[in-house]
C-alpha positions as CSV (number, residue, x, y, z in Angstrom):
1,P,2.4,18.4,-7.0
2,H,1.5,20.7,-4.4
3,P,4.3,22.3,-2.4
4,D,3.6,19.7,0.6
5,G,4.5,16.9,-1.6
6,R,0.3,15.5,-2.2
7,I,-1.1,15.5,-5.3
8,V,-3.9,17.5,-6.5
9,V,-6.2,17.4,-9.4
10,V,-9.0,19.6,-10.5
11,E,-11.9,17.7,-12.8
12,K,-13.8,20.2,-14.9
13,Q,-16.5,18.6,-16.7
14,R,-18.1,22.1,-18.9
15,L,-21.4,20.2,-20.0
16,A,-22.5,18.5,-16.4
17,G,-21.0,22.2,-14.6
18,L,-18.9,19.7,-12.6
19,H,-15.8,21.3,-10.9
20,A,-14.3,19.0,-8.5
21,L,-11.3,19.2,-6.4
22,S,-9.0,15.8,-5.3
23,E,-5.7,14.2,-4.7
24,I,-4.4,11.4,-4.9
25,V,-3.8,9.4,-2.0
26,D,-2.4,5.6,-2.1
27,G,-3.2,5.6,-5.9
28,R,-6.4,6.6,-6.0
29,L,-8.5,10.0,-6.2
30,V,-9.9,11.4,-3.3
31,R,-12.8,14.1,-3.8
32,K,-11.5,17.5,-1.7
33,E,-13.7,20.4,-0.4
34,N,-14.0,22.8,-3.0
35,P,-14.8,26.2,-1.0
36,L,-13.3,28.3,-4.1
37,D,-15.1,26.4,-6.9
38,V,-11.5,25.8,-8.1
39,E,-11.9,25.4,-12.4
40,V,-7.8,26.4,-13.0
41,M,-4.9,25.9,-11.6
42,G,-1.0,26.5,-12.7
43,R,2.5,25.7,-10.9
44,A,4.8,28.9,-10.9
45,P,8.7,28.5,-11.4
46,D,8.9,28.7,-7.7
47,G,6.7,25.3,-6.5
48,S,4.3,26.9,-5.7
49,L,0.5,25.9,-6.5
50,V,-2.0,28.3,-7.3
51,L,-5.6,27.4,-7.3
52,A,-8.6,29.7,-8.8
53,G,-12.1,29.4,-8.5
54,S,-15.5,31.7,-8.8
55,R,-14.8,32.1,-5.0
56,G,-11.5,32.8,-5.0
57,I,-7.5,32.3,-5.7
58,E,-5.3,31.3,-3.3
59,R,-1.1,30.7,-3.9
60,H,-0.2,27.8,-2.1
61,S,3.7,27.5,-1.3
62,S,6.0,26.3,1.3
63,A,5.7,29.1,3.8
64,G,1.6,29.1,3.8
65,V,-1.8,29.9,1.9
66,S,-2.6,33.5,0.8
67,R,-5.3,35.1,-0.9
68,I,-5.8,36.6,-3.8
69,P,-8.7,38.8,-4.8
70,L,-10.7,37.9,-8.5
71,P,-10.3,40.4,-11.0
72,P,-12.8,43.2,-11.3
73,V,-15.3,41.7,-13.3
74,P,-19.1,42.0,-13.1
75,Q,-21.0,39.1,-11.4
76,E,-24.4,38.3,-12.2
77,A,-26.3,37.4,-9.2
78,G,-26.9,33.9,-9.1
79,K,-24.5,33.4,-11.9
80,R,-20.7,31.7,-11.7
81,L,-17.8,33.3,-13.4
82,S,-16.1,30.8,-16.2
83,L,-12.4,30.9,-15.7
84,L,-10.9,29.3,-18.4
85,F,-7.2,29.9,-17.7
86,L,-4.2,30.6,-15.6
87,A,-1.0,31.1,-15.7
88,A,1.0,31.7,-12.4
89,G,4.3,33.2,-11.8
90,D,6.6,34.0,-8.9
91,K,5.2,37.9,-8.8
92,E,2.6,37.5,-10.9
93,L,-1.1,35.8,-12.4
94,W,-2.9,35.9,-16.0
95,L,-6.4,34.6,-15.6
96,R,-8.9,33.9,-18.8
97,I,-11.9,34.8,-17.6
98,G,-15.1,33.7,-19.9
99,G,-17.0,37.3,-21.3
100,H,-14.2,39.7,-19.7
101,G,-11.2,38.3,-21.3
102,T,-7.7,37.9,-20.4
103,W,-6.1,39.6,-16.9
104,R,-3.0,40.0,-15.3
105,F,-2.1,40.6,-11.5
106,V,0.9,42.1,-10.6
107,N,2.3,44.0,-7.8
108,G,-1.2,43.7,-5.7
109,K,-3.6,44.7,-8.8
110,W,-5.4,43.8,-11.6
111,T,-5.4,44.8,-15.1
112,Q,-6.8,43.8,-18.2
113,F,-4.5,43.0,-21.0
114,I,-5.6,43.6,-24.1
115,V,-2.9,43.8,-27.5
116,K,-4.4,43.6,-30.7
117,G,-3.4,40.5,-32.3
118,L,-2.7,38.9,-29.2
119,D,-6.4,37.9,-27.8
120,R,-7.1,34.8,-25.5
121,P,-3.0,34.5,-25.7
122,E,-1.7,31.3,-24.4
123,I,1.2,32.7,-21.3
124,A,3.6,30.9,-19.8
125,M,6.2,32.3,-17.4
126,D,10.3,31.3,-16.9
127,K,12.0,31.4,-13.6
128,G,13.8,34.8,-15.0
129,G,10.4,36.2,-14.9
130,R,9.7,36.2,-18.7
131,V,6.1,36.3,-19.8
132,Y,5.9,34.4,-23.0
133,L,2.6,34.9,-25.1
134,G,1.1,33.4,-28.2
135,S,-2.0,33.5,-30.1
136,G,-3.0,32.1,-33.7
137,S,0.8,31.6,-34.9
138,R,2.4,34.8,-33.1
139,L,4.8,34.7,-30.6
140,A,5.7,37.6,-28.2
141,M,7.8,38.0,-25.1
142,L,6.9,40.6,-22.2
143,V,9.8,42.8,-21.2
144,G,8.9,45.3,-18.6
145,E,5.5,46.4,-20.3
146,K,6.2,46.4,-23.7
147,I,5.4,43.6,-26.4
148,V,8.3,42.1,-28.1
149,E,7.6,40.3,-30.8
150,V,9.6,36.5,-31.3
151,A,7.4,35.6,-34.4
152,I,4.9,36.6,-36.5
153,D,2.4,34.5,-38.7
154,N,5.3,32.1,-38.6
155,P,3.8,29.4,-40.9
156,D,6.5,27.0,-39.2
157,F,4.7,27.3,-35.8
158,G,0.9,26.3,-37.0
159,T,-1.4,27.5,-34.3
160,I,-0.5,27.8,-31.0
161,M,-1.9,25.4,-28.4
162,Q,0.5,26.0,-25.0
163,I,3.7,27.3,-24.7
164,H,6.3,25.8,-21.5
165,A,9.0,27.5,-20.7
166,G,11.1,25.2,-19.7
167,E,15.1,26.0,-18.4
């Protein structure tokens, strides 16, 4: 859901190279312009919706729309970035870019996130601002700038595919 009540849909067909942005209107899917080339979106605990594409990032909230720059990764002329994953917090964003790793945006600055054993992590943030990271069967929390292990190679976890931070 968009903060203004609309239902927003991102369609990504990798083989066809299609990235479509749509809304559900009267039960039907209606295509919208996609100037950002949106591929991924995330909903923050505060209700804002973040849309990210190879041409930019926008945070939509009840206060309006704010633009966020893309991470400082090299782009070849005529070749677009491939955005694979987005996790949105109230005060930060996490973005995984094909061939460029995982990036964290906090305090107006992007930094690349590199932690051995947490390659291509699944990420979720809760209302308290805690960041949960999972990769393989390893689950950790980011507390300040320190990684705190919750479970390492726990066979009960299997492979972590998605994390949802609930109440």
